[in-house]
C-alpha positions in Angstrom: -65.2 -305.9 -97.4 -64.8 -302.6 -96.6 -67.4 -301.0 -94.2 -66.5 -297.1 -94.7 -68.1 -295.5 -98.2 -64.4 -294.1 -99.1 -63.1 -297.8 -98.4 -66.0 -299.1 -100.6 -65.3 -296.8 -103.4 -61.5 -297.5 -103.3 -62.4 -301.2 -103.7 -64.6 -301.2 -106.3 -62.0 -298.8 -108.2 -59.1 -301.4 -107.6 -60.8 -303.9 -108.8 -61.6 -302.2 -112.2 -58.2 -301.4 -112.2 -57.2 -305.3 -111.9 -60.1 -305.9 -114.5 -58.5 -303.6 -117.1 -54.9 -305.2 -115.8 -55.8 -308.3 -116.9 -57.3 -307.4 -120.1 -54.3 -305.8 -121.4 -52.2 -308.6 -120.2 -54.4 -310.9 -122.3 -54.6 -308.2 -125.3 -50.7 -308.6 -125.5 -51.0 -312.3 -125.1 -52.9 -313.4 -127.6 -52.6 -310.2 -129.9 -56.3 -309.1 -130.0 -58.1 -306.2 -129.1 -60.8 -306.4 -126.4 -61.9 -302.4 -127.0 -61.8 -301.6 -123.2 -58.9 -299.2 -123.7 -60.8 -295.6 -124.7 -58.0 -294.5 -126.1 -58.6 -296.5 -129.0 -62.2 -295.8 -129.1 -61.6 -292.1 -129.0 -59.1 -292.7 -132.0 -61.7 -294.2 -134.0 -64.5 -291.9 -132.9 -62.3 -288.8 -134.3 -61.8 -291.0 -137.3 -65.5 -291.7 -138.0 -66.4 -287.4 -137.3 -63.3 -286.9 -140.1 -64.9 -288.9 -142.9 -68.4 -287.3 -141.5 -67.1 -283.6 -141.6 -65.6 -284.7 -145.5 -68.8 -285.7 -146.9 -71.0 -282.5 -145.5 -68.4 -280.4 -147.3 -68.5 -282.8 -150.5 -72.2 -282.4 -150.5 -72.3 -278.6 -149.9 -69.4 -278.2 -152.9 -72.1 -280.5 -154.9 -75.1 -277.9 -153.9 -73.0 -274.8 -154.7 -72.4 -276.4 -158.2 -75.6 -277.3 -158.8 -77.1 -274.1 -157.4 
């Protein structure tokens, strides 16, 4: 293990990269989604926000019609 702080941080980063790479390989090999890829999560969240906005717009239109 490195003794300098920057070496420790670098080792930590490389370990994370190795784990991420292994998870990607497992996903491809078995055709599964382990959810470690942030871009997939962002797309799902943005879709959820779009649905939320649609619900708000629909409620607003309903309130306008009622009022």
